[in-house]
C-alpha positions in Angstrom: 32.1 -22.6 31.9 35.7 -22.8 33.1 37.8 -25.5 31.4 41.4 -26.5 31.4 44.1 -27.3 28.8 46.8 -29.7 30.0 50.0 -30.0 27.9 52.2 -33.1 27.6 55.0 -31.2 29.2 52.9 -30.7 32.4 51.8 -27.1 31.9 48.2 -26.1 32.6 46.1 -23.3 31.1 42.7 -22.2 32.5 40.2 -20.8 30.1 36.5 -20.5 29.1 34.9 -23.4 27.2 32.9 -23.0 24.0 31.6 -25.5 21.5 31.1 -29.0 22.8 31.7 -29.6 26.5 33.7 -32.8 25.9 37.2 -33.9 26.7 39.7 -34.1 23.8 43.3 -35.4 23.5 45.2 -34.5 20.3 48.4 -33.2 18.9 48.6 -29.4 19.4 49.5 -27.3 16.3 49.3 -23.6 15.7 48.1 -21.6 12.6 49.3 -18.1 12.0 46.6 -17.0 9.5 44.7 -13.8 10.4 41.4 -15.1 8.8 40.0 -18.4 7.7 39.1 -20.2 10.9 36.2 -21.9 9.2 38.4 -23.1 6.4 40.9 -24.4 9.0 38.5 -26.5 11.1 36.9 -28.0 8.0 40.2 -28.8 6.2 40.7 -32.6 6.3 44.4 -32.1 6.7 43.7 -31.1 10.4 42.3 -34.6 11.2 43.5 -35.6 14.6 44.9 -32.2 15.6 43.9 -29.4 18.0 44.5 -26.0 16.4 45.8 -22.9 18.2 44.9 -19.8 16.3 47.6 -17.2 16.9 45.4 -14.3 15.6 43.8 -13.1 18.9 40.1 -12.6 17.8 38.2 -15.6 16.5 34.5 -16.1 15.7 33.8 -12.4 14.8 32.4 -13.2 11.3 30.7 -16.5 12.2 30.3 -19.5 9.9 29.0 -19.2 6.3 27.5 -22.1 4.4 29.4 -21.4 1.2 32.9 -21.4 2.9 33.3 -25.0 4.0 36.4 -26.9 2.8 34.6 -30.2 3.4 31.3 -31.5 4.6 32.4 -31.8 8.3 34.6 -30.5 11.0 38.0 -32.3 11.1 40.0 -30.4 13.7 39.7 -32.2 17.1 39.6 -29.0 19.1 40.1 -25.2 18.8 42.2 -23.0 21.1 41.8 -19.2 20.9 42.7 -16.0 22.8 39.4 -14.2 22.5 36.2 -15.8 21.2 33.4 -13.5 19.8 30.0 -15.1 19.8 28.2 -12.2 18.2 29.4 -12.2 14.6 29.1 -9.1 12.4 28.7 -10.5 8.9 25.6 -10.4 6.7 26.6 -13.9 5.2 26.9 -15.8 8.5 24.4 -18.5 9.2 25.7 -19.9 12.5 28.2 -19.0 15.2 31.5 -20.8 15.5 30.4 -22.2 18.9 27.2 -23.6 17.4 29.0 -25.5 14.7 31.6 -26.9 17.1 28.9 -28.0 19.5 26.9 -29.7 16.7 30.0 -31.5 15.6 31.1 -32.6 19.1 34.3 -30.5 19.0 35.7 -28.8 22.1 36.9 -25.2 22.1 38.7 -23.2 24.8 39.2 -19.4 24.9 40.9 -16.9 27.2 44.2 -18.8 27.2 47.6 -17.3 26.4 48.0 -18.4 22.8 51.3 -16.5 22.4 52.8 -18.6 25.2 51.4 -21.8 23.7 52.9 -21.0 20.4 56.3 -20.3 21.9 56.2 -23.6 23.8 55.5 -25.5 20.6 58.1 -23.6 18.6 60.7 -24.3 21.3 59.8 -27.8 22.4 58.2 -29.2 19.3 54.7 -30.5 18.7 53.1 -32.3 21.6 49.8 -33.7 22.9 47.3 -31.6 24.7 44.1 -32.3 26.7 41.0 -30.1 26.9 39.1 -31.2 29.9 37.0 -30.1 32.9 38.4 -27.7 35.4 38.0 -30.4 38.0 40.5 -32.8 36.2 43.7 -32.9 38.2 47.1 -32.4 36.6 48.1 -36.0 37.6 45.0 -37.5 36.1 45.3 -35.4 32.9 49.0 -36.4 32.4 48.1 -40.1 33.0 45.4 -39.9 30.2 47.9 -38.2 27.9 50.5 -40.9 28.5 48.0 -43.7 27.8 46.8 -42.0 24.6 47.6 -44.0 21.5 48.2 -41.7 18.5 46.0 -42.9 15.7 47.3 -43.7 12.2 45.7 -44.0 8.8 44.0 -40.6 8.9 43.7 -40.6 5.1 41.5 -43.6 5.2 39.2 -41.7 7.6 38.8 -38.5 5.4 38.8 -39.9 1.9 35.5 -40.2 0.0 33.7 -43.6 0.1 33.0 -43.7 -3.7 33.8 -41.6 -6.7 32.0 -38.4 -7.4 32.1 -35.7 -10.1 32.6 -32.0 -10.3 31.9 -30.8 -13.8 32.3 -27.4 -15.4 31.0 -25.6 -18.5 33.1 -25.8 -21.6 35.6 -28.3 -20.2 39.0 -28.8 -21.9 40.6 -31.3 -19.6 39.5 -34.4 -17.6 41.2 -34.8 -14.3 41.1 -37.7 -11.8 41.7 -36.4 -8.3 43.0 -38.9 -5.7 41.2 -37.9 -2.5 43.6 -38.0 0.4 41.6 -35.2 2.1 40.9 -32.9 -0.8 39.6 -29.4 -0.2 36.5 -28.1 -2.0 38.3 -24.9 -2.9 40.9 -26.9 -4.9 38.1 -28.7 -6.8 36.5 -25.3 -7.5 39.7 -23.9 -8.9 40.3 -27.0 -11.1 36.8 -26.3 -12.5 37.7 -22.7 -13.1 40.7 -23.9 -15.2 38.3 -25.8 -17.5 38.8 -29.2 -15.8 36.0 -31.8 -15.3 37.1 -33.5 -12.1 36.4 -37.1 -11.0 37.2 -37.5 -7.3 38.1 -41.1 -6.3 39.0 -42.8 -3.0 42.7 -42.9 -2.1 42.9 -46.7 -2.6 41.6 -46.7 -6.1 43.8 -49.0 -8.3 45.8 -47.8 -11.4 43.7 -49.9 -13.8 40.5 -48.3 -12.7 42.0 -44.8 -13.1 43.5 -45.4 -16.5 40.1 -46.8 -17.7 38.7 -43.3 -17.1 41.2 -42.0 -19.7 42.2 -38.9 -17.7 44.3 -36.1 -19.1 46.1 -35.9 -15.7 46.0 -37.4 -12.2 45.9 -34.9 -9.3 47.2 -36.0 -5.8 45.5 -34.0 -3.0 46.4 -32.7 0.4 45.6 -34.7 3.4 46.5 -35.5 7.0 49.1 -37.7 8.7 52.4 -39.3 7.9 52.9 -39.8 4.2 54.8 -43.0 4.8 51.6 -44.5 6.0 49.8 -44.0 2.7 51.3 -47.0 0.9 48.4 -47.4 -1.5 49.1 -44.0 -3.2 52.8 -44.4 -3.2 52.4 -47.7 -5.2 49.8 -46.0 -7.4 52.2 -43.3 -8.4 54.8 -45.9 -9.3 52.4 -47.6 -11.6 51.0 -44.4 -13.2 54.2 -42.4 -13.6 55.1 -42.0 -17.3 51.6 -43.1 -18.5 49.8 -39.9 -17.6 50.8 -36.5 -16.2 50.8 -36.4 -12.4 50.6 -33.3 -10.2 50.3 -33.0 -6.4 50.1 -30.5 -3.6 51.0 -30.9 0.1 50.6 -34.6 1.0 50.5 -35.4 -2.7 53.9 -33.7 -3.1 55.3 -35.8 -0.3 53.9 -39.0 -1.8 55.5 -38.2 -5.2 58.8 -37.8 -3.4 58.5 -41.1 -1.6 57.5 -42.9 -4.8 60.7 -41.6 -6.4 63.2 -42.6 -3.8 63.3 -39.5 -1.6 62.6 -39.4 2.1 60.3 -37.4 4.4 60.6 -36.4 8.0 58.4 -34.7 10.7 59.1 -31.0 11.2 59.6 -29.7 14.8 56.3 -27.7 14.7 55.1 -27.8 11.1 54.0 -25.0 8.7 50.5 -23.7 9.1 49.4 -20.2 8.0 49.2 -17.8 5.1 52.6 -16.1 5.2 55.3 -18.5 4.0 57.7 -17.1 1.3 58.7 -19.7 -1.3 61.2 -19.2 -4.1 61.1 -20.9 -7.4 64.8 -21.6 -8.1 64.3 -21.7 -11.8 63.0 -18.2 -12.0 64.0 -16.7 -8.6 60.4 -15.6 -8.3 59.2 -15.4 -4.7 55.6 -16.4 -3.8 53.8 -15.8 -0.5 52.1 -19.1 0.2 49.5 -20.7 2.4 50.6 -24.0 4.1 49.4 -26.8 6.3 51.7 -29.7 7.0 53.7 -31.5 9.7 56.0 -33.4 7.3 58.5 -32.3 4.8 60.6 -33.8 2.0 64.2 -34.3 2.9 66.7 -32.4 0.7 68.8 -35.4 -0.3 69.8 -37.3 -3.4 67.1 -39.4 -4.9 67.3 -42.8 -6.4 65.6 -41.2 -9.4 68.3 -39.0 -11.1 65.5 -37.2 -13.1 63.9 -35.6 -10.1 64.6 -31.9 -9.7 63.9 -29.7 -6.6 62.2 -26.6 -8.0 61.1 -24.6 -4.8 62.4 -23.9 -1.3 60.9 -22.3 1.7 62.8 -19.1 2.5 62.1 -19.3 6.2 63.7 -22.7 6.9 65.0 -23.9 3.5 62.7 -26.9 3.4 61.8 -28.4 0.0 58.6 -26.9 -1.5 58.5 -28.2 -5.0 59.6 -31.1 -7.3 59.6 -31.8 -11.0 60.3 -34.9 -13.1 60.2 -33.4 -16.5 60.5 -36.5 -18.6 57.5 -38.1 -16.9 55.3 -34.9 -16.8 55.2 -34.9 -13.0 55.4 -31.9 -10.7 54.3 -30.9 -7.2 54.4 -28.2 -4.6 54.2 -28.3 -0.8 52.1 -25.2 -0.4 48.4 -24.8 -1.2 47.9 -22.8 -4.4 44.1 -22.7 -3.9 44.6 -20.7 -0.7 47.1 -18.1 -2.0 47.3 -15.1 0.3 48.8 -13.2 -2.7 46.0 -13.7 -3.8 47.1 -14.5 -7.4 50.7 -15.5 -6.6 50.1 -19.2 -6.8 47.8 -19.5 -9.8 50.7 -20.3 -12.1 50.4 -23.8 -10.6 47.2 -24.3 -12.6 48.7 -22.7 -15.7 51.6 -25.1 -15.4 49.1 -28.0 -15.1 47.4 -27.0 -18.4 50.8 -26.6 -20.2 52.0 -29.9 -18.9 48.9 -31.7 -20.1 49.1 -30.0 -23.6 52.8 -30.9 -23.9 52.1 -34.6 -22.9 49.3 -34.8 -25.5 51.6 -33.3 -28.2 54.4 -35.7 -27.3 52.1 -38.7 -27.5 50.6 -37.4 -30.8 54.1 -37.3 -32.3 55.0 -40.8 -31.3 
């Protein structure tokens, strides 16, 4: 079935629909990863966004039950150059189109994704509408103008009550603040001998400290970090009492809680090919990223905060550390390292930080 993509700037793209035959308005973003479309559409950080996959062939290995990053589809829509509905993969259980249709998510194929990506890179992120071929440009642009961008995405993707992910022979107990946490992150925490208690984003400090965690982990998630006031205040209350570590949105929230600022990038970072340098060691890591906002490289009200990592493509801040409070964070996703082992030092640093905190407390 022919469908249409209308951009906020007035451009139209005609393509073939797949997935749910529904209309969808959302912010358009692009992802440069060559594989991982299942992980992309099930990543809660994509809540409220339509994803353009720059790799030209999507759907060719289907959907596999074991590879979900969450229990549902969070991307609002999917835009691809060529869609393959006959997967070649012994592990697949459904096609991509079947899963999108079941979830009420629209897809459109046979559009020029290279041109779409260039438009976003040059003009910045903008809204798009996937709709019927019969929708006129005037009507589509009117609907886009009237669209109200939703806020508080974190409240929509967080868990409703606490749950547990336990491992054999645990050494550490971690409380993870769920702002849109990925299952692969929880799995890696388990591999590094952590029992994990996952709690809603608005859990209060007293409840968390009553669990006697060895550390608090701040997850990735969607939307503007400045909207997540609950977690910013939580960090302020917990900092110094327990080691705190974060990734992606969690990294931005740590920055905000310590007097730094965040801002929206022109077109964001999404993909598995971002080189990041650790300024303490000059070691370069190829990272996987997914975010629209970044920490502003400016002087903080907290003189103890140290910038530890930078993105080599655009010099944006990729890591922070507050050594005296046993706090650190990175902007990239260490659980999705394309290296594939480049980013695992994050988890080793986590273990070392917890051990140092325990030793310091034992000597008081």
